C-alpha positions in Angstrom: 72.5 133.0 -47.4 69.7 134.6 -49.4 69.8 138.5 -49.6 67.0 138.8 -46.8 69.0 136.7 -44.5 72.3 138.7 -45.3 70.5 142.0 -44.7 68.9 140.8 -41.5 72.3 139.6 -40.1 74.0 143.0 -41.1 71.2 145.0 -39.4 71.3 143.0 -36.3 75.0 142.9 -35.8 76.0 146.2 -37.5 78.5 144.7 -39.8 78.9 143.6 -43.4 78.4 140.1 -44.3 80.6 138.3 -46.9 79.7 135.1 -48.7 81.9 132.1 -49.3 81.3 129.3 -51.5 82.9 125.8 -50.8 82.3 122.0 -50.9 83.2 119.2 -48.4 85.4 117.7 -51.1 87.3 120.8 -52.1 87.0 123.3 -49.2 86.6 127.1 -49.9 86.6 127.6 -53.6 85.6 131.3 -53.9 84.5 134.2 -51.7 83.3 137.8 -51.9 85.6 140.9 -51.1 84.5 144.1 -50.0 83.1 145.2 -53.3 80.7 142.2 -53.4 80.5 142.2 -57.1 80.9 138.3 -57.3 82.9 135.6 -55.7 86.7 135.7 -56.3 87.9 132.2 -57.0 90.9 130.8 -55.2 92.8 130.5 -58.7 96.1 129.3 -57.0 94.2 126.3 -55.8 91.3 125.7 -58.4 90.4 126.0 -62.0 86.8 126.9 -61.9 84.5 126.7 -65.0 80.9 127.3 -65.5 79.4 125.1 -68.2 76.0 125.0 -69.9 74.2 121.8 -70.5 75.8 121.3 -73.9 79.2 121.5 -72.3 80.2 124.9 -73.7 81.3 127.7 -71.5 78.6 129.8 -70.1 78.7 133.5 -71.3 78.7 136.4 -68.8 75.3 136.6 -67.1 74.3 132.9 -68.0 73.9 130.3 -65.6 75.7 126.9 -65.9 77.0 124.0 -63.7 80.3 124.5 -61.9 83.1 122.3 -62.8 86.3 122.6 -60.7 89.8 121.1 -61.1 91.7 120.8 -57.7 95.4 121.7 -58.3 96.4 120.7 -54.7 95.1 117.2 -54.1 97.8 114.8 -55.3 96.2 111.6 -53.6 92.8 111.8 -55.2 93.0 114.2 -58.1 89.6 115.9 -59.0 89.9 117.0 -62.5 87.0 118.8 -64.1 84.8 117.6 -61.2 81.3 118.2 -61.7 80.0 119.5 -58.3 76.3 119.6 -59.3 76.0 123.2 -58.2 74.9 126.1 -60.5 76.3 129.5 -60.6 76.3 132.6 -62.9 79.2 133.2 -65.1 81.0 136.5 -64.9 83.0 138.5 -67.5 86.5 137.1 -67.5 88.2 140.3 -68.7 86.4 142.6 -66.3 88.5 143.1 -63.1 87.0 143.8 -59.7 87.1 147.4 -58.2 89.0 145.8 -55.3 92.1 145.5 -57.5 92.4 141.8 -56.9 93.3 140.0 -60.1 91.6 136.7 -59.2 88.9 135.6 -61.6 85.2 136.1 -60.6 82.1 133.9 -60.6 78.7 135.4 -60.1 75.8 134.4 -57.7 76.0 130.6 -56.7 72.5 129.0 -57.0 73.2 125.7 -55.5 72.0 122.3 -56.4 68.8 121.7 -58.7 67.5 119.1 -56.4 67.5 121.8 -53.7 65.7 124.4 -55.7 62.0 124.8 -56.3 60.4 127.1 -58.8 57.1 129.1 -58.6 54.5 129.4 -61.4 55.7 132.8 -62.3 59.4 132.0 -62.5 60.3 132.5 -59.0 63.5 130.5 -57.8 63.1 129.2 -54.2 66.1 127.7 -52.4 65.4 124.7 -50.0 67.0 126.8 -47.3 64.1 129.1 -47.4 61.7 126.3 -46.3 64.1 124.8 -43.8 64.7 128.2 -42.2 61.0 129.0 -42.2 59.9 125.7 -40.8 62.6 125.8 -38.0 60.6 128.8 -36.5 57.5 126.7 -36.5 59.0 123.5 -35.2 56.3 123.6 -32.4 53.8 123.3 -35.1 55.4 121.0 -37.5 58.1 118.4 -36.6 58.9 117.1 -40.0 58.2 118.2 -43.6 58.7 117.0 -47.1 58.3 119.2 -50.4 57.5 117.7 -53.5 57.2 119.5 -56.8 56.1 117.9 -59.9 55.0 121.0 -61.8 55.9 124.8 -61.5 52.4 125.8 -60.5 52.1 123.4 -57.3 54.1 122.7 -54.2 53.1 119.7 -52.2 53.9 119.6 -48.6 53.8 116.5 -46.6 53.8 117.6 -43.0 54.1 115.7 -39.5 52.3 117.6 -36.8 54.4 118.6 -33.7 53.0 118.1 -30.3 51.8 121.6 -29.8 50.0 121.7 -33.2 46.8 123.7 -33.4 44.7 124.8 -36.3 45.4 128.5 -35.3 49.1 128.3 -35.3 49.1 126.1 -38.5 47.0 128.8 -40.3 49.3 131.5 -39.1 52.4 129.4 -40.4 50.8 128.9 -43.8 49.7 132.5 -44.2 53.3 133.6 -43.5 54.8 130.9 -45.7 53.5 132.3 -49.0 54.8 135.8 -48.0 58.1 134.5 -46.8 59.0 132.7 -49.8 57.5 135.3 -52.2 55.3 133.0 -54.2 53.0 134.7 -56.7 49.2 133.9 -56.6 49.4 131.3 -59.4 51.5 128.7 -57.2 49.2 126.3 -55.4 50.3 124.8 -52.1 48.8 121.5 -51.3 49.1 120.1 -47.7 49.0 116.5 -46.7 49.5 115.4 -43.1 51.6 112.4 -42.5 51.4 109.9 -39.6 55.2 109.5 -39.4 
């Protein structure tokens, strides 16, 4: 979840939302506690490392690639398995205020092929687009996003049966606001036949 989605769910349901990080191959690797200062890793089951591109350990606050060793899988050992997700490293000597002694990792950003960038440094998750276009499924039935440069997003769209220019214009006006793009990022639209 991004922070806007978390706040919306908390507001609507009147409860706190806690995040988990996991993969299909490994299961739940880490999750937030009530302090919400990072993700506690399931250290009894996994060794979690965050490595920079040069293979060195990321320092606290630095982003790197998650590398995980599964301590429980005896049939197909995953040793220093590169998940391809990125996360922020957390201080290894600082303990969480909740009192749990489990190691922490910071925000999990996801996979780079699922991330887009704005011209002013904005980081955009592909989930923002999928959630947004889901609300406009009566306008657009399929979409593809291509980014070759940070200053331009190319949208290839397939019109839905209820497409009109008015509801398309409304969708596009809201898109820039929803994803928080600055004025220097261009959005080019191309309609596809299939």
